[in-house]
MMTF fields as JSON, N, C-alpha, C and O atoms, coordinates in Angstrom:
{
  "mmtfVersion": "1.0.0",
  "mmtfProducer": "UNKNOWN",
  "numBonds": 315,
  "numAtoms": 316,
  "numGroups": 79,
  "numChains": 1,
  "numModels": 1,
  "chainsPerModel": [1],
  "groupsPerChain": [79],
  "chainIdList": ["A"],
  "bondAtomList": [4, 2, 8, 6, 12, 10, 16, 14, 20, 18, 24, 22, 28, 26, 32, 30, 36, 34, 40, 38, 44, 42, 48, 46, 52, 50, 56, 54, 60, 58, 64, 62, 68, 66, 72, 70, 76, 74, 80, 78, 84, 82, 88, 86, 92, 90, 96, 94, 100, 98, 104, 102, 108, 106, 112, 110, 116, 114, 120, 118, 124, 122, 128, 126, 132, 130, 136, 134, 140, 138, 144, 142, 148, 146, 152, 150, 156, 154, 160, 158, 164, 162, 168, 166, 172, 170, 176, 174, 180, 178, 184, 182, 188, 186, 192, 190, 196, 194, 200, 198, 204, 202, 208, 206, 212, 210, 216, 214, 220, 218, 224, 222, 228, 226, 232, 230, 236, 234, 240, 238, 244, 242, 248, 246, 252, 250, 256, 254, 260, 258, 264, 262, 268, 266, 272, 270, 276, 274, 280, 278, 284, 282, 288, 286, 292, 290, 296, 294, 300, 298, 304, 302, 308, 306, 312, 310],
  "bondOrderList": [1, 1, 1, 1, 1, 1, 1, 1, 1, 1, 1, 1, 1, 1, 1, 1, 1, 1, 1, 1, 1, 1, 1, 1, 1, 1, 1, 1, 1, 1, 1, 1, 1, 1, 1, 1, 1, 1, 1, 1, 1, 1, 1, 1, 1, 1, 1, 1, 1, 1, 1, 1, 1, 1, 1, 1, 1, 1, 1, 1, 1, 1, 1, 1, 1, 1, 1, 1, 1, 1, 1, 1, 1, 1, 1, 1, 1, 1],
  "groupList": [{"groupName": "MET", "atomNameList": ["N", "CA", "C", "O"], "elementList": ["N", "C", "C", "O"], "formalChargeList": [0, 0, 0, 0], "bondAtomList": [1, 0, 2, 1, 3, 2], "bondOrderList": [1, 1, 2], "singleLetterCode": "M", "chemCompType": "L-PEPTIDE LINKING"}, {"groupName": "GLN", "atomNameList": ["N", "CA", "C", "O"], "elementList": ["N", "C", "C", "O"], "formalChargeList": [0, 0, 0, 0], "bondAtomList": [1, 0, 2, 1, 3, 2], "bondOrderList": [1, 1, 2], "singleLetterCode": "Q", "chemCompType": "L-PEPTIDE LINKING"}, {"groupName": "LEU", "atomNameList": ["N", "CA", "C", "O"], "elementList": ["N", "C", "C", "O"], "formalChargeList": [0, 0, 0, 0], "bondAtomList": [1, 0, 2, 1, 3, 2], "bondOrderList": [1, 1, 2], "singleLetterCode": "L", "chemCompType": "L-PEPTIDE LINKING"}, {"groupName": "ASN", "atomNameList": ["N", "CA", "C", "O"], "elementList": ["N", "C", "C", "O"], "formalChargeList": [0, 0, 0, 0], "bondAtomList": [1, 0, 2, 1, 3, 2], "bondOrderList": [1, 1, 2], "singleLetterCode": "N", "chemCompType": "L-PEPTIDE LINKING"}, {"groupName": "GLU", "atomNameList": ["N", "CA", "C", "O"], "elementList": ["N", "C", "C", "O"], "formalChargeList": [0, 0, 0, 0], "bondAtomList": [1, 0, 2, 1, 3, 2], "bondOrderList": [1, 1, 2], "singleLetterCode": "E", "chemCompType": "L-PEPTIDE LINKING"}, {"groupName": "ALA", "atomNameList": ["N", "CA", "C", "O"], "elementList": ["N", "C", "C", "O"], "formalChargeList": [0, 0, 0, 0], "bondAtomList": [1, 0, 2, 1, 3, 2], "bondOrderList": [1, 1, 2], "singleLetterCode": "A", "chemCompType": "L-PEPTIDE LINKING"}, {"groupName": "VAL", "atomNameList": ["N", "CA", "C", "O"], "elementList": ["N", "C", "C", "O"], "formalChargeList": [0, 0, 0, 0], "bondAtomList": [1, 0, 2, 1, 3, 2], "bondOrderList": [1, 1, 2], "singleLetterCode": "V", "chemCompType": "L-PEPTIDE LINKING"}, {"groupName": "SER", "atomNameList": ["N", "CA", "C", "O"], "elementList": ["N", "C", "C", "O"], "formalChargeList": [0, 0, 0, 0], "bondAtomList": [1, 0, 2, 1, 3, 2], "bondOrderList": [1, 1, 2], "singleLetterCode": "S", "chemCompType": "L-PEPTIDE LINKING"}, {"groupName": "LYS", "atomNameList": ["N", "CA", "C", "O"], "elementList": ["N", "C", "C", "O"], "formalChargeList": [0, 0, 0, 0], "bondAtomList": [1, 0, 2, 1, 3, 2], "bondOrderList": [1, 1, 2], "singleLetterCode": "K", "chemCompType": "L-PEPTIDE LINKING"}, {"groupName": "ARG", "atomNameList": ["N", "CA", "C", "O"], "elementList": ["N", "C", "C", "O"], "formalChargeList": [0, 0, 0, 0], "bondAtomList": [1, 0, 2, 1, 3, 2], "bondOrderList": [1, 1, 2], "singleLetterCode": "R", "chemCompType": "L-PEPTIDE LINKING"}, {"groupName": "THR", "atomNameList": ["N", "CA", "C", "O"], "elementList": ["N", "C", "C", "O"], "formalChargeList": [0, 0, 0, 0], "bondAtomList": [1, 0, 2, 1, 3, 2], "bondOrderList": [1, 1, 2], "singleLetterCode": "T", "chemCompType": "L-PEPTIDE LINKING"}, {"groupName": "TYR", "atomNameList": ["N", "CA", "C", "O"], "elementList": ["N", "C", "C", "O"], "formalChargeList": [0, 0, 0, 0], "bondAtomList": [1, 0, 2, 1, 3, 2], "bondOrderList": [1, 1, 2], "singleLetterCode": "Y", "chemCompType": "L-PEPTIDE LINKING"}, {"groupName": "PHE", "atomNameList": ["N", "CA", "C", "O"], "elementList": ["N", "C", "C", "O"], "formalChargeList": [0, 0, 0, 0], "bondAtomList": [1, 0, 2, 1, 3, 2], "bondOrderList": [1, 1, 2], "singleLetterCode": "F", "chemCompType": "L-PEPTIDE LINKING"}, {"groupName": "GLY", "atomNameList": ["N", "CA", "C", "O"], "elementList": ["N", "C", "C", "O"], "formalChargeList": [0, 0, 0, 0], "bondAtomList": [1, 0, 2, 1, 3, 2], "bondOrderList": [1, 1, 2], "singleLetterCode": "G", "chemCompType": "PEPTIDE LINKING"}, {"groupName": "PRO", "atomNameList": ["N", "CA", "C", "O"], "elementList": ["N", "C", "C", "O"], "formalChargeList": [0, 0, 0, 0], "bondAtomList": [1, 0, 2, 1, 3, 2], "bondOrderList": [1, 1, 2], "singleLetterCode": "P", "chemCompType": "L-PEPTIDE LINKING"}, {"groupName": "ILE", "atomNameList": ["N", "CA", "C", "O"], "elementList": ["N", "C", "C", "O"], "formalChargeList": [0, 0, 0, 0], "bondAtomList": [1, 0, 2, 1, 3, 2], "bondOrderList": [1, 1, 2], "singleLetterCode": "I", "chemCompType": "L-PEPTIDE LINKING"}, {"groupName": "CYS", "atomNameList": ["N", "CA", "C", "O"], "elementList": ["N", "C", "C", "O"], "formalChargeList": [0, 0, 0, 0], "bondAtomList": [1, 0, 2, 1, 3, 2], "bondOrderList": [1, 1, 2], "singleLetterCode": "C", "chemCompType": "L-PEPTIDE LINKING"}, {"groupName": "HIS", "atomNameList": ["N", "CA", "C", "O"], "elementList": ["N", "C", "C", "O"], "formalChargeList": [0, 0, 0, 0], "bondAtomList": [1, 0, 2, 1, 3, 2], "bondOrderList": [1, 1, 2], "singleLetterCode": "H", "chemCompType": "L-PEPTIDE LINKING"}, {"groupName": "ASP", "atomNameList": ["N", "CA", "C", "O"], "elementList": ["N", "C", "C", "O"], "formalChargeList": [0, 0, 0, 0], "bondAtomList": [1, 0, 2, 1, 3, 2], "bondOrderList": [1, 1, 2], "singleLetterCode": "D", "chemCompType": "L-PEPTIDE LINKING"}],
  "groupTypeList": [0, 1, 2, 3, 4, 5, 6, 7, 8, 9, 2, 10, 4, 2, 2, 7, 4, 9, 3, 0, 10, 1, 11, 1, 2, 12, 0, 8, 7, 13, 6, 14, 8, 7, 10, 15, 13, 3, 6, 15, 3, 16, 7, 11, 4, 7, 6, 8, 2, 9, 15, 6, 17, 4, 0, 16, 1, 13, 2, 13, 15, 10, 2, 16, 18, 12, 12, 1, 7, 14, 2, 12, 18, 18, 11, 17, 2, 18, 14],
  "groupIdList": [1, 2, 3, 4, 5, 6, 7, 8, 9, 10, 11, 12, 13, 14, 15, 16, 17, 18, 19, 20, 21, 22, 23, 24, 25, 26, 27, 28, 29, 30, 31, 32, 33, 34, 35, 36, 37, 38, 39, 40, 41, 42, 43, 44, 45, 46, 47, 48, 49, 50, 51, 52, 53, 54, 55, 56, 57, 58, 59, 60, 61, 62, 63, 64, 65, 66, 67, 68, 69, 70, 71, 72, 73, 74, 75, 76, 77, 78, 79],
  "secStructList": [7, 7, 2, 2, 2, 2, 2, 2, 2, 2, 2, 2, 2, 2, 2, 2, 2, 6, 6, 7, 7, 2, 2, 2, 2, 2, 2, 2, 2, 7, 7, 7, 2, 2, 2, 2, 2, 2, 2, 2, 6, 6, 7, 1, 1, 1, 7, 7, 2, 2, 2, 2, 2, 2, 2, 2, 2, 2, 2, 6, 7, 7, 2, 2, 2, 2, 2, 7, 1, 4, 4, 4, 1, 4, 4, 4, 1, 7, 7],
  "xCoordList": [26.376, 26.295, 24.822, 23.955, 24.566, 23.208, 22.887, 23.791, 21.604, 21.185, 21.657, 22.081, 21.588, 22.028, 23.524, 23.963, 24.311, 25.741, 25.968, 26.854, 25.169, 25.279, 24.916, 25.576, 23.873, 23.479, 24.609, 24.937, 25.194, 26.304, 27.484, 28.033, 27.866, 29.002, 28.716, 29.589, 27.497, 27.15, 27.158, 27.662, 26.615, 26.61, 28.04, 28.37, 28.872, 30.279, 30.971, 31.73, 30.714, 31.285, 30.863, 31.694, 29.564, 29.037, 29.566, 29.859, 29.687, 30.263, 31.709, 32.137, 32.448, 33.853, 34.004, 34.842, 33.189, 33.238, 32.99, 33.534, 32.169, 31.8, 32.609, 32.37, 33.564, 34.355, 33.451, 33.705, 32.389, 31.424, 31.605, 31.962, 31.352, 31.337, 29.895, 28.948, 29.752, 28.415, 27.702, 26.494, 28.449, 27.859, 27.33, 26.236, 28.103, 27.655, 26.395, 25.491, 26.342, 25.14, 23.95, 22.847, 24.159, 23.1, 22.584, 21.375, 23.508, 23.116, 22.328, 21.405, 22.68, 22.016, 20.724, 19.806, 20.657, 19.514, 18.504, 17.326, 18.956, 18.08, 17.997, 17.347, 18.654, 18.694, 19.646, 20.786, 19.202, 20.077, 21.428, 21.514, 22.476, 23.823, 23.915, 24.62, 23.206, 23.222, 22.622, 23.101, 21.587, 20.967, 21.934, 22.086, 22.585, 23.567, 24.669, 25.071, 25.159, 26.191, 25.708, 26.457, 24.466, 23.906, 23.77, 23.979, 23.419, 23.34, 24.736, 24.908, 25.724, 27.09, 27.655, 28.396, 27.313, 27.829, 26.981, 27.228, 25.981, 25.086, 24.389, 24.158, 24.066, 23.378, 21.917, 21.295, 21.368, 19.986, 19.97, 20.778, 19.047, 18.883, 18.369, 18.719, 17.543, 17.058, 16.975, 16.889, 17.001, 16.962, 15.696, 15.401, 14.956, 13.733, 14.075, 15.034, 13.28, 13.475, 13.36, 14.046, 12.517, 12.365, 13.695, 14.042, 14.432, 15.733, 16.72, 17.452, 16.739, 17.629, 17.268, 18.153, 15.981, 15.528, 15.999, 16.485, 15.858, 16.284, 17.793, 18.269, 18.547, 20.001, 20.357, 21.285, 19.624, 19.852, 19.637, 20.402, 18.601, 18.352, 19.541, 19.945, 20.099, 21.271, 22.508, 23.372, 22.589, 23.719, 23.519, 24.455, 22.301, 21.999, 21.848, 22.184, 21.332, 21.136, 19.728, 19.012, 19.34, 18.045, 18.211, 19.325, 17.075, 17.112, 17.706, 18.458, 17.36, 17.911, 19.428, 20.106, 19.966, 21.423, 22.019, 23.062, 21.343, 21.854, 21.941, 22.954, 20.876, 20.822, 21.465, 21.531, 21.936, 22.611, 24.081, 24.958, 24.312, 25.644, 25.683, 24.682, 26.831, 26.953, 26.697, 26.405, 26.802, 26.532, 25.121, 24.868, 24.201, 22.801, 22.408, 21.234, 23.376, 23.094, 22.718, 23.297, 21.758, 21.248, 22.326, 22.232, 23.341, 24.348, 25.282, 26.063, 25.214, 25.994, 25.243, 25.855, 23.925, 23.099, 22.657, 22.298, 22.69, 22.188, 20.66, 20.024, 20.081, 18.613, 17.959, 16.733],
  "yCoordList": [-3.252, -3.019, -2.856, -3.567, -1.935, -1.72, -2.784, -3.346, -3.051, -4.063, -3.727, -4.621, -2.458, -2.091, -2.349, -2.66, -2.221, -2.523, -4.025, -4.443, -4.829, -6.286, -6.718, -7.586, -6.118, -6.438, -6.044, -6.797, -4.886, -4.421, -5.39, -5.776, -5.776, -6.687, -8.046, -8.635, -8.542, -9.85, -9.795, -10.715, -8.747, -8.613, -8.525, -9.14, -7.772, -7.657, -9.012, -9.359, -9.781, -11.136, -12.01, -12.674, -12.006, -12.869, -12.493, -13.366, -11.213, -10.773, -11.232, -11.714, -11.079, -11.479, -12.986, -13.424, -13.775, -15.237, -15.68, -16.691, -14.925, -15.307, -14.552, -14.698, -13.75, -12.909, -12.102, -11.978, -11.557, -10.761, -9.285, -8.903, -8.472, -7.028, -6.574, -7.331, -5.347, -4.782, -4.746, -4.969, -4.468, -4.42, -5.797, -5.904, -6.84, -8.194, -8.562, -9.205, -8.15, -8.413, -7.661, -8.205, -6.436, -5.657, -6.393, -6.501, -6.895, -7.582, -8.868, -9.206, -9.576, -10.841, -10.654, -11.469, -9.579, -9.399, -8.368, -8.442, -7.409, -6.321, -5.193, -4.178, -5.36, -4.288, -3.216, -3.527, -1.961, -0.914, -0.875, -1.057, -0.63, -0.577, 0.477, 0.288, 1.581, 2.638, 2.131, 2.483, 1.314, 0.745, -0.208, -0.177, -1.053, -1.986, -1.204, -1.553, -0.15, 0.7, 1.356, 1.454, 1.805, 2.432, 1.434, 1.788, 0.186, -0.846, -1.098, -1.162, -1.241, -1.519, -0.345, -0.548, 0.87, 2.067, 2.488, 3.534, 1.679, 1.969, 3.327, 4.029, 3.676, 4.944, 4.897, 5.937, 3.691, 3.528, 3.148, 2.335, 3.739, 3.379, 1.947, 1.226, 1.553, 0.175, -0.236, 0.606, -1.534, -2.077, -2.908, -3.743, -2.681, -3.444, -4.912, -5.233, -5.777, -7.206, -7.598, -8.516, -6.924, -7.197, -6.998, -7.783, -5.959, -5.681, -6.795, -7.277, -7.204, -8.291, -9.56, -10.284, -9.83, -11.018, -10.986, -11.993, -9.861, -9.743, -9.914, -10.531, -9.371, -9.548, -11.01, -11.532, -11.672, -13.107, -13.91, -14.827, -13.571, -14.272, -14.1, -15.05, -12.899, -12.644, -13.381, -13.751, -13.592, -14.321, -15.834, -16.602, -16.251, -17.674, -18.334, -19.505, -17.557, -18.083, -17.756, -16.979, -18.358, -18.069, -16.974, -16.632, -16.437, -15.487, -16.147, -15.522, -17.421, -18.145, -18.183, -17.982, -18.44, -18.457, -17.087, -16.991, -16.037, -14.684, -14.39, -13.889, -14.704, -14.353, -15.388, -15.188, -16.491, -17.509, -17.114, -17.641, -16.184, -15.646, -15.142, -14.64, -15.274, -14.734, -13.232, -12.707, -12.539, -11.099, -10.779, -9.693, -11.73, -11.494, -12.086, -12.052, -12.628, -13.1, -11.9, -10.822, -12.091, -11.003, -10.244, -9.027, -10.944, -10.256, -9.385, -8.613, -9.493, -8.622, -7.363, -6.369, -7.398, -6.289, -5.381, -5.84, -4.095, -3.121, -3.21, -3.475, -2.988, -3.03, -1.856, -1.746],
  "zCoordList": [10.131, 8.712, 8.335, 8.844, 7.459, 6.953, 5.897, 5.28, 5.699, 4.741, 3.32, 2.586, 2.929, 1.577, 1.388, 0.281, 2.464, 2.384, 2.211, 1.465, 2.901, 2.77, 1.346, 0.775, 0.775, -0.604, -1.557, -2.474, -1.346, -2.174, -2.111, -3.143, -0.913, -0.754, -1.38, -2.017, -1.201, -1.757, -3.284, -3.929, -3.86, -5.314, -5.842, -6.856, -5.165, -5.563, -5.504, -6.409, -4.447, -4.319, -5.49, -6.109, -5.794, -6.833, -8.211, -9.027, -8.467, -9.74, -9.854, -10.903, -8.779, -8.765, -8.98, -9.768, -8.273, -8.403, -9.838, -10.283, -10.561, -11.919, -12.982, -14.181, -12.521, -13.435, -14.361, -15.559, -13.771, -14.53, -14.222, -13.108, -15.224, -15.023, -14.789, -15.003, -14.354, -14.196, -15.549, -15.627, -16.599, -17.933, -18.346, -18.901, -18.076, -18.414, -17.631, -18.165, -16.361, -15.569, -16.153, -16.224, -16.567, -17.219, -18.454, -18.661, -19.269, -20.497, -20.205, -20.946, -19.148, -18.821, -18.022, -18.119, -17.232, -16.33, -16.813, -16.464, -17.612, -18.033, -17.017, -17.269, -15.866, -14.864, -15.39, -15.735, -15.457, -15.984, -15.261, -14.047, -16.051, -15.482, -14.385, -13.394, -14.56, -13.536, -12.228, -11.15, -12.313, -11.113, -10.428, -9.207, -11.216, -10.647, -9.948, -8.838, -10.588, -9.979, -8.701, -7.729, -8.695, -7.491, -6.349, -5.188, -6.668, -5.629, -5.057, -3.84, -5.927, -5.473, -4.677, -3.715, -5.069, -4.382, -3.19, -2.588, -2.845, -1.713, -1.859, -0.875, -3.089, -3.335, -2.921, -2.703, -2.811, -2.38, -0.911, -0.46, -0.171, 1.239, 1.361, 2.295, 0.412, 0.359, -1.104, -1.998, -1.333, -2.693, -2.825, -1.969, -3.89, -4.111, -4.362, -5.063, -3.781, -3.951, -5.424, -5.873, -6.166, -7.598, -8.327, -9.21, -7.964, -8.587, -8.232, -9.097, -6.955, -6.536, -7.303, -7.759, -7.445, -8.167, -9.627, -10.143, -10.276, -11.678, -11.807, -12.759, -10.854, -10.889, -10.656, -11.275, -9.768, -9.526, -10.798, -11.095, -11.545, -12.808, -13.752, -14.423, -13.803, -14.642, -14.156, -14.952, -12.855, -12.274, -12.347, -12.126, -12.655, -12.736, -11.377, -11.199, -10.408, -9.052, -8.579, -9.21, -7.463, -6.858, -5.811, -5.414, -5.376, -4.262, -3.02, -2.272, -2.81, -1.655, -1.729, -0.722, -2.925, -3.094, -2.762, -2.115, -3.213, -2.975, -1.483, -0.997, -0.768, 0.645, 1.566, 2.779, 0.993, 1.8, 1.94, 1.257, 2.833, 3.081, 4.517, 5.029, 5.164, 6.531, 6.605, 7.68, 5.476, 5.459, 5.939, 6.459, 5.762, 6.109, 7.457, 7.828, 8.196, 9.551, 10.417, 10.28, 11.297, 12.121, 12.881, 13.04, 13.348, 14.145, 13.305, 13.861, 11.977, 11.123, 10.732, 10.342, 10.831, 10.362, 11.495, 12.579, 11.225, 12.193, 12.229, 11.209, 13.406, 13.504, 12.8, 12.791]
}
């Protein structure tokens, strides 16, 4: 799995866990809804850490919380 796919899956998980929509995340984080959609749809080859950080703030979690998932274990990610 590519890193952008892992970020997409993790963001989707977190939104689902919180019963949040992309629009609600936009309202809480300030990250444009189009950017959130592009992250979820893997439209970007890579995602800026600043964007992930801003989305984390909207989700009410830390970067550590975001990346603390088996999705980011080395054996799941392509080199």
